[in-house]
C-alpha positions in Angstrom: -0.1 -0.1 0.1 3.0 2.4 1.0 4.3 1.7 -2.4 0.9 2.3 -4.3 0.5 5.9 -2.5 4.1 6.6 -3.5 3.9 5.9 -7.0 0.8 7.9 -6.8 2.4 10.8 -5.4 5.1 10.6 -7.8 2.5 10.7 -10.8 0.8 13.8 -9.6 4.0 15.7 -9.2 4.9 14.7 -12.7 1.8 15.7 -14.0 1.7 18.8 -12.2 5.0 19.6 -14.0 4.0 18.5 -16.9 1.2 21.0 -16.8 2.7 24.0 -15.7 5.3 23.3 -18.5 2.5 23.2 -21.0 1.3 26.7 -19.7 4.9 28.3 -20.1 4.9 27.2 -23.6 1.6 28.5 -24.4 2.4 31.7 -22.8 5.9 31.9 -24.8 3.8 31.0 -27.9 1.5 33.8 -27.7 4.3 36.1 -27.0 5.6 35.1 -30.3 2.5 35.1 -32.0 2.1 38.6 -30.7 5.5 39.8 -31.9 4.8 38.4 -35.5 1.5 39.7 -35.8 3.0 43.3 -34.7 5.6 43.1 -37.2 3.8 42.0 -40.4 1.5 44.9 -39.5 4.3 47.0 -39.8 6.4 45.5 -42.9 3.7 44.1 -45.0 0.4 46.3 -44.0 1.6 49.6 -43.4 5.2 49.5 -45.5 4.2 47.4 -48.5 0.4 48.2 -48.2 -0.7 44.8 -48.3 -3.2 43.2 -46.0 -2.8 39.4 -45.9 -5.5 37.2 -45.4 -5.7 35.3 -42.8 -7.4 32.0 -41.1 -11.3 32.9 -40.5 -11.0 32.5 -36.7 -7.5 33.6 -36.0 -7.4 37.5 -35.0 -5.5 40.1 -36.4 -4.9 42.2 -33.1 -2.8 45.3 -34.6 -4.6 46.0 -37.4 -7.9 46.0 -36.3 -7.7 47.1 -33.1 -5.1 50.3 -33.8 -6.3 50.8 -37.2 -2.8 51.2 -38.6 -3.0 52.6 -42.4 -0.5 51.7 -45.2 1.6 54.7 -46.0 1.6 54.6 -49.6 -1.8 52.9 -50.2 -3.1 49.9 -51.3 -0.3 47.7 -53.6 -2.9 45.9 -55.6 -5.1 49.1 -56.2 -1.9 51.1 -57.3 0.6 51.8 -59.6 3.2 49.0 -60.4 6.1 50.8 -58.5 4.2 50.0 -55.2 3.8 46.3 -55.9 8.2 46.8 -56.4 8.4 48.4 -52.9 6.3 45.2 -51.8 8.5 42.5 -53.1 11.6 44.3 -51.6 10.3 44.1 -48.1 11.0 40.7 -47.7 15.2 41.6 -48.4 14.6 44.4 -45.5 13.8 41.4 -43.3 16.0 38.9 -44.4 19.1 41.8 -43.6 17.7 42.4 -40.3 17.6 38.7 -39.7 21.1 38.3 -40.7 22.3 41.0 -38.8 20.8 39.4 -35.5 21.7 36.3 -36.0 25.2 36.4 -37.5 26.5 39.5 -36.4 24.6 40.5 -33.2 24.3 37.1 -31.5 25.7 34.7 -33.9 23.6 31.3 -33.5 25.0 28.0 -33.9 24.5 25.8 -36.7 23.0 28.2 -38.7 22.2 26.1 -41.4 19.5 24.5 -39.7 16.4 25.7 -39.1 14.2 26.0 -36.0 12.2 22.7 -36.6 16.0 20.7 -37.2 17.3 23.2 -33.9 14.7 21.3 -31.7 15.5 17.4 -33.6 18.8 18.0 -33.5 18.6 19.3 -29.7 17.1 16.1 -28.9 19.4 13.4 -30.4 22.5 14.8 -30.2 22.6 17.3 -27.5 20.9 15.4 -24.8 18.0 17.4 -24.7 19.6 20.9 -24.0 18.6 23.7 -26.1 20.6 27.0 -25.3 18.1 29.4 -24.5 19.6 32.3 -26.0 20.2 30.6 -29.0 16.5 29.7 -28.9 15.7 33.4 -28.5 17.6 34.9 -31.2 16.1 32.5 -33.5 12.7 33.2 -31.9 13.4 37.1 -32.8 14.9 36.2 -36.4 11.9 34.3 -37.2 9.6 37.2 -36.2 11.4 39.3 -38.5 11.5 36.8 -41.6 8.1 35.6 -41.5 6.5 39.3 -40.4 8.5 40.7 -43.8 6.7 38.4 -46.1 9.5 35.1 -46.1 8.2 31.9 -47.4 8.4 30.1 -44.0 6.1 28.7 -41.1 5.6 29.6 -37.3 5.1 26.3 -36.3 8.7 25.8 -36.5 10.0 28.4 -34.3 6.8 27.6 -32.0 8.2 24.1 -31.4 12.0 25.4 -30.9 10.7 27.8 -28.2 8.5 25.4 -26.7 11.7 22.6 -26.7 13.9 25.4 -25.3 11.4 26.2 -22.4 11.0 22.3 -21.5 14.9 22.2 -21.6 15.0 24.9 -19.3 12.4 23.6 -17.1 14.1 20.3 -17.0 17.1 21.6 -15.9 15.5 23.4 -13.2 13.7 19.9 -12.0 17.5 18.5 -11.8 16.0 15.8 -14.7 18.4 13.2 -16.0 19.0 13.1 -20.0 16.1 10.6 -20.4 13.8 12.9 -18.6 14.9 16.1 -20.3 14.6 14.4 -23.4 11.4 13.5 -23.0 9.9 17.1 -21.5 11.6 18.5 -25.0 9.7 16.6 -27.0 6.6 16.7 -25.1 6.9 21.0 -24.9 8.0 21.1 -28.7 4.5 19.7 -29.3 3.3 22.1 -27.0 4.3 24.9 -29.0 2.5 23.2 -32.4 -0.6 23.3 -30.2 -0.7 26.4 -29.3 0.0 28.1 -32.0 -2.4 26.0 -34.8 -5.1 25.1 -31.9 -4.5 21.5 -32.6 -3.6 19.3 -29.3 -3.4 16.5 -30.6 -1.8 17.1 -33.6 1.0 19.1 -31.7 1.4 16.3 -29.5 2.3 13.9 -31.7 4.3 16.3 -33.6 6.6 16.3 -30.9 7.2 12.7 -30.8 6.5 11.8 -34.4 9.1 14.2 -36.0 12.0 12.9 -34.5 12.2 9.7 -36.4 11.3 8.8 -40.6 9.7 5.4 -39.6 9.6 5.6 -35.4 8.2 7.9 -32.7 9.1 8.4 -29.0 6.4 6.6 -27.3 7.9 7.0 -23.6 7.2 11.1 -23.9 3.6 10.4 -25.2 1.9 10.9 -22.0 3.9 14.3 -21.3 3.1 15.6 -24.4 -0.5 15.2 -24.2 -0.6 16.7 -20.9 1.5 19.7 -22.1 -0.3 20.2 -25.2 -3.7 20.3 -23.9 -2.4 22.8 -21.2 -0.7 24.9 -23.7 -3.7 24.8 -26.0 -6.1 26.2 -23.6 -3.6 28.9 -22.8 -3.8 29.8 -26.4 -7.0 29.8 -26.5 -7.8 31.8 -23.5 -6.2 34.7 -25.4 -7.9 33.8 -29.2 -10.7 32.3 -28.6 -12.0 28.4 -28.4 -12.7 28.1 -31.8 -11.0 26.3 -34.8 -8.5 28.0 -36.7 -10.1 27.6 -40.1 -13.6 28.2 -41.4 -15.2 25.4 -43.6 -18.1 25.0 -45.7 -20.3 22.3 -45.4 -19.7 19.0 -47.2 -21.8 15.5 -47.6 -19.7 13.0 -45.7 -22.1 10.4 -47.4 -20.6 11.1 -51.0 -17.4 11.6 -49.5 -17.4 7.8 -48.6 -18.2 6.3 -51.6 -16.0 3.9 -53.5 -15.1 6.2 -56.2 -14.2 9.1 -54.0 -12.3 7.4 -52.0 -10.5 6.0 -54.8 -9.9 10.1 -56.0 -8.4 10.6 -52.3 -6.0 7.8 -52.7 -4.9 9.2 -56.3 -4.6 12.4 -54.3 -1.9 10.8 -52.0 0.1 9.6 -55.1 0.0 12.9 -56.8 1.4 14.6 -53.9 4.7 12.4 -54.1 6.6 14.0 -56.8 6.0 17.8 -55.3 7.4 16.4 -52.2 10.7 15.1 -54.1 10.8 18.0 -55.5 10.4 20.2 -52.2 13.1 17.6 -50.0 15.6 18.0 -53.2 14.9 22.0 -53.5 15.5 22.7 -49.7 19.1 20.6 -50.0 20.2 22.1 -52.6 19.0 25.8 -51.5 21.2 25.1 -48.3 24.3 23.8 -50.5 24.8 26.8 -52.6 23.9 29.4 -50.0 26.1 27.9 -47.1 28.0 26.0 -49.1 29.6 27.5 -52.7 27.9 31.0 -52.1 31.0 33.5 -51.3 29.4 36.3 -49.7 29.2 37.3 -45.8 26.5 34.8 -43.9 24.9 38.1 -42.9 23.9 39.2 -46.2 22.5 35.5 -47.5 18.8 36.1 -45.9 18.6 39.4 -47.5 19.6 37.9 -50.9 17.0 35.0 -50.1 14.2 37.6 -49.4 15.5 39.4 -52.9 14.6 36.5 -54.6 11.7 36.0 -53.2 10.2 39.2 -54.3 11.6 39.0 -57.8 9.5 35.4 -57.6 6.5 37.2 -56.6 6.9 39.7 -59.5 7.5 37.7 -62.1 4.7 35.4 -60.8 2.2 38.7 -60.4 3.0 39.8 -64.1 2.4 36.0 -65.7 -0.6 34.8 -63.2 -2.4 38.4 -62.9 -1.6 40.8 -66.4 -4.7 42.4 -65.8 -3.7 43.7 -62.0 -6.8 42.3 -60.5 -7.0 42.9 -56.8 -8.4 39.8 -55.9 -6.3 37.8 -57.6 -3.0 39.3 -56.5 -4.2 39.0 -53.1 -4.4 35.4 -53.9 -0.6 35.4 -55.4 1.0 37.0 -52.6 -0.6 35.0 -49.8 0.5 31.9 -51.2 4.1 33.2 -51.9 4.4 35.8 -48.8 4.5 34.4 -45.4 3.8 30.7 -44.6 0.5 30.4 -46.2 -2.2 30.4 -43.8 -4.5 33.1 -45.6 -4.0 31.2 -48.8 -4.9 28.2 -46.9 -8.1 29.8 -46.2 -9.0 31.0 -49.5 -8.6 27.7 -50.3 -11.1 25.9 -48.1 -13.8 29.0 -49.0 -13.2 27.9 -52.7 -12.1 32.0 -54.1 -8.9 30.7 -55.7 -8.9 29.8 -59.7 -7.1 26.4 -60.9 -4.5 28.5 -62.5 -3.4 30.5 -59.0 -3.8 27.4 -57.4 -1.5 25.3 -59.7 0.9 28.2 -59.8 1.1 28.3 -55.9 2.1 24.6 -55.6 5.2 25.1 -57.6 5.9 28.7 -56.6 5.8 28.1 -53.2 8.2 25.0 -53.3 10.7 27.2 -54.4 10.0 30.3 -52.1 10.1 28.0 -49.1 13.6 26.7 -50.3 14.9 30.2 -51.1 13.8 31.4 -47.5 15.0 28.7 -45.3 18.0 27.8 -47.7 19.7 31.3 -47.6 19.3 31.5 -43.5 15.9 33.0 -42.8 14.4 31.9 -40.0 11.2 29.9 -40.0 9.5 26.4 -40.1 8.5 24.3 -43.2 5.4 23.2 -41.5 2.8 25.7 -42.8 4.5 25.7 -46.1 4.4 22.3 -46.6 0.2 22.3 -45.6 0.2 25.5 -48.2 2.0 23.2 -51.1 -0.4 19.9 -50.5 -3.3 22.3 -50.3 -2.9 24.2 -53.6 -2.1 20.9 -55.2 -5.1 19.2 -53.7 -7.5 22.5 -54.6 -6.4 22.3 -58.3 -6.9 18.4 -58.5 -9.9 19.3 -57.0 -10.9 21.8 -59.6 -10.4 19.4 -62.7 -12.0 16.4 -61.0 -15.2 18.5 -59.9 -15.0 19.7 -63.7 -15.3 15.7 -64.7 -17.1 14.2 -61.8 -19.4 17.4 -60.6 -21.8 14.6 -58.9 -19.2 12.9 -56.8 -16.7 15.7 -56.1 -19.1 18.0 -54.8 -17.2 20.5 -52.8 -13.6 21.0 -54.5 -12.0 22.5 -51.5 -12.2 18.9 -49.5 -9.1 17.7 -51.8 -7.3 21.1 -50.5 -7.7 20.2 -47.4 -6.6 16.4 -47.5 -4.0 17.1 -50.1 -2.4 19.6 -47.3 -2.4 16.5 -44.9 -1.0 14.2 -47.3 2.2 16.4 -48.2 2.7 17.0 -44.8 2.5 13.6 -43.9 4.9 12.3 -46.5 7.4 15.3 -46.5 7.4 15.1 -42.4 7.2 11.5 -42.1 4.7 12.4 -39.6 1.5 10.8 -40.7 -0.3 10.6 -37.8 0.2 14.3 -37.1 -1.2 15.2 -40.5 -4.1 13.3 -39.9 -5.0 14.5 -36.5 -4.2 18.0 -37.7 -7.1 17.2 -40.5 -9.6 16.2 -38.0 -8.8 19.1 -35.7 -9.0 21.5 -38.7 -12.5 20.2 -39.8 -13.6 20.2 -36.2 -15.0 16.4 -36.8 -13.4 12.6 -37.2 -15.6 12.1 -40.1 -12.7 13.0 -42.8 -10.8 10.5 -41.0 -10.9 7.9 -43.8 -10.0 10.3 -46.9 -7.5 11.8 -44.9 -6.1 8.5 -44.3 -6.3 7.2 -47.6 -4.3 10.2 -49.0 -1.8 10.1 -46.3 -0.8 6.4 -45.8 0.3 5.7 -49.5 2.2 9.0 -49.7 3.5 8.4 -46.7 5.0 5.0 -47.5 6.3 5.2 -50.8 8.2 8.5 -49.9 10.8 6.7 -47.8 13.5 8.3 -46.6 12.8 11.7 -48.0 12.2 14.2 -45.5 12.2 17.9 -44.9 13.7 17.3 -41.8 17.2 16.1 -42.3 17.9 15.5 -38.6 15.4 12.7 -38.3 16.9 9.0 -37.8 15.6 6.1 -39.4 14.6 4.6 -36.1 15.0 5.0 -32.3 17.8 2.5 -32.7 19.9 4.6 -34.8 19.5 7.5 -32.1 22.2 8.7 -30.2 19.5 9.4 -27.4 18.6 5.3 -27.2 22.2 4.2 -28.0 22.9 2.6 -25.2 19.2 0.7 -24.7 19.9 -1.0 -28.1 23.3 -1.7 -28.4 24.6 -5.4 -28.2 27.3 -5.5 -26.3 30.0 -8.2 -27.1 30.3 -8.5 -23.0 26.7 -10.3 -23.3 28.4 -13.7 -24.7 32.1 -13.5 -22.6 32.1 -15.5 -19.9 34.2 -14.9 -16.6 36.4 -18.2 -17.3 37.2 -16.8 -20.9 39.4 -13.1 -19.0 39.9 -13.6 -15.3 43.3 -13.9 -14.0 44.4 -16.9 -12.4 47.6 -16.3 -10.4 46.3 -14.1 -7.6 47.8 -13.0 -4.5 46.2 -14.3 -1.4 46.8 -13.9 2.6 46.3 -16.9 4.6 43.7 -16.3 7.2 46.0 -17.8 9.9 48.7 -14.7 9.3 48.8 -12.1 11.7 48.5 -8.6 10.9 52.4 -7.5 11.0 52.5 -10.3 8.9 50.1 -9.8 6.4 51.4 -5.9 6.3 54.8 -7.1 5.5 53.6 -9.1 2.6 51.3 -6.6 1.5 54.1 -3.7 1.2 56.5 -6.2 -0.4 54.3 -7.3 -3.2 52.5 -3.8 -4.0 48.6 -4.2 -4.3 45.9 -3.1 -2.7 43.5 -5.5 -1.8 43.9 -9.2 -1.2 41.5 -12.5 -0.8 42.0 -14.2 2.3 42.2 -18.2 2.0 41.9 -21.0 4.6 44.5 -23.5 4.7 42.4 -25.7 1.9 42.5 -22.5 -0.4 38.6 -21.7 0.1 37.8 -18.0 -0.1 37.5 -16.6 3.8 37.2 -13.2 3.3 39.0 -10.1 1.9 40.9 -7.4 3.1 42.9 -4.2 1.9 46.0 -2.6 2.7 43.8 0.3 4.0 42.2 -2.6 6.5 45.6 -3.7 7.6 46.7 -0.2 8.1 44.2 1.1 10.6 44.3 -2.9 12.6 48.3 -1.4 13.2 47.3 1.8 14.7 44.7 0.5 16.6 47.4 -1.9 18.2 46.1 -4.9 16.8 49.2 -6.2 15.2 49.0 -9.6 16.6 45.4 -10.2 15.3 44.8 -12.8 13.3 43.9 -11.8 9.4 40.8 -14.2 9.9 39.7 -11.8 13.0 39.8 -8.3 10.8 39.2 -9.1 7.5 35.8 -8.7 5.5 33.5 -11.8 5.7 30.9 -10.7 3.3 32.4 -10.8 0.0 30.9 -10.1 -3.4 32.3 -12.8 -5.7 32.1 -14.0 -9.6 31.6 -17.6 -11.1 33.4 -19.0 -14.0 30.4 -19.3 -15.8 29.1 -16.2 -15.2 29.0 -13.4 -18.0 31.2 -10.1 -18.0 28.0 -7.8 -18.5 26.6 -9.2 -15.1 29.9 -9.0 -13.4 30.5 -5.7 -14.6 26.8 -4.7 -13.1 27.8 -5.9 -10.0 31.0 -3.8 -10.1 28.9 -0.6 -10.5 26.6 -1.7 -7.9 28.8 -2.0 -5.1 31.6 0.6 -6.4 34.3 -2.0 -6.3 37.2 -2.8 -9.1 37.8 -6.6 -8.8 36.1 -9.6 -7.9 37.6 -12.9 -6.5 36.8 -15.7 -8.8 35.5 -18.8 -7.0 34.2 -22.7 -7.6 31.2 -22.6 -5.9 30.6 -25.4 -2.9 27.6 -27.6 -2.1 24.7 -25.3 -0.8 24.7 -21.9 -0.1 27.1 -21.7 2.6 29.6 -24.4 0.9 33.2 -23.4 0.9 34.0 -21.7 -2.4 37.7 -22.4 -3.9 39.4 -19.5 -5.1 40.7 -19.9 -8.6 41.4 -16.3 -9.4 40.2 -12.7 -9.5 38.6 -10.5 -12.3 39.2 -6.8 -12.7 37.8 -3.6 -15.1 41.3 -3.9 -16.6 40.6 -7.9 -17.3 37.2 -7.0 -18.7 38.2 -4.0 -20.7 41.4 -6.0 -22.2 38.9 -9.1 -23.3 36.2 -7.1 -25.1 39.0 -5.1 -26.9 40.2 -8.5 -28.1 36.9 -9.6 -28.9 36.6 -6.5 -30.7 39.4 -7.1 -33.1 38.8 -10.4 -33.9 35.5 -8.7 -35.2 36.9 -6.9 -37.3 39.5 -9.0 -38.6 36.6 -11.1 -40.1 
């Protein structure tokens, strides 16, 4: 009963810690969102004359409450030079980001974007994510995304959550294993708060660490942290789903032919996922490997290229200078793509805009993140999938109007399939679809699109820091390591020649022998060579100082001796040494019964174990 009470108390304490961490992550995410909203208002709205569309239930606090007005008017109803000014703003944000990250406070591993910082910290840094580095990256993300850089706010939110979790684990003085669990859970809490998706966030934290595995041990803390973080976020921004959706007929969607179309949608995302992963890698290698300019200028160059991409797309797709089409193009290229996804869900985008953004967003995000801009690839991935799915839905609606009544459903399912495949996170994608729609009725269509895309993409991923499974991760190296010691027995490694002290010798005689031989520990044996006890030169010196030089060794030696047996495995012997804090064990042949005499045949030390381990390892390498 006492053990159960102690377990219950420990569980309650851990749950309380997880809840507090979730609350802290939620508050940090709210602050990040407010900073991002203010920066976006200043850069895009006031300077650029562009009011980005947003999800139906997401507030624009600074624009609506403080009635900011553009300095030079609306970019989409004025002359062309206003569009050029808007196109230059990402370069300005990139310049500020570069100065912060590479001049004022240089970040570690600048080639990693923010989600990869969390993944790398979990696997390779013992779950330690430095607070200063996370803060600098968070501020840089505000300027990158707020100025129109094609990156998502989920990556920084996950990284900030992981940093809060890492700090909390250090305060609580948790070990490496527990700290990693907290970091994974807190990263998911950041996603839950910024995307209003508690289950999707919880699974993001444990699923994106691996390509074909998940951190199951962190599931319970991830759920607790995500729920509390979600509640904090909703307390500020409302308990409603992020996106507004129109009604749909689930009976039609679950017909066999409709399900086949969703399966085809999942397959259609695979080439675009390949292109995105490849372009991300190429962009990183070009900017950080081949381009010989200061790192601080690379994000600005990326912003300049992004603006150029916008102008090219605008001139090609909207030569009539139609404001509505212009906003659709801008919402797809600038920022993560939140507003673009909402427009796709409401069916306000043409096939041409959807098809163009499906490709342009791949290039835009690769440029922004590859050049060193701060942000994540979570929401850009959803945008690419939504654009592709929306375009496919428009085509299918034209040919099968009775089956595809709501083309926007394909935008929602396409977003999930693309992210599930690109991030190797099928469960995260599945729960996000259900939580965006506010219903699990789309579970089957989403599953049919996600699974083939995830299965066929293979090892390709937008998060290069992912490990294949837990077995390969340094975080679990010792858990899965099959050591050579498991197959080696004591009889293969022990030292047979051992110096002993007869039990009937006096302390004086034993000291003379020990000083002559120079060892520290000596087995004590009886006249028949059976192990009687053990003594050390320190024990003998203590007996001499107390005046007991003529005491028999049998009277002062330690009788309770930890021993090893010839058939025992070295792994078990090493465990004994670690447990009792000793460096060598007498090796004995067991006598009859528990109290039977134990014939001393040798001794085994740590050095004997190491030597045999190295010998076996060399033999394996030579085969």
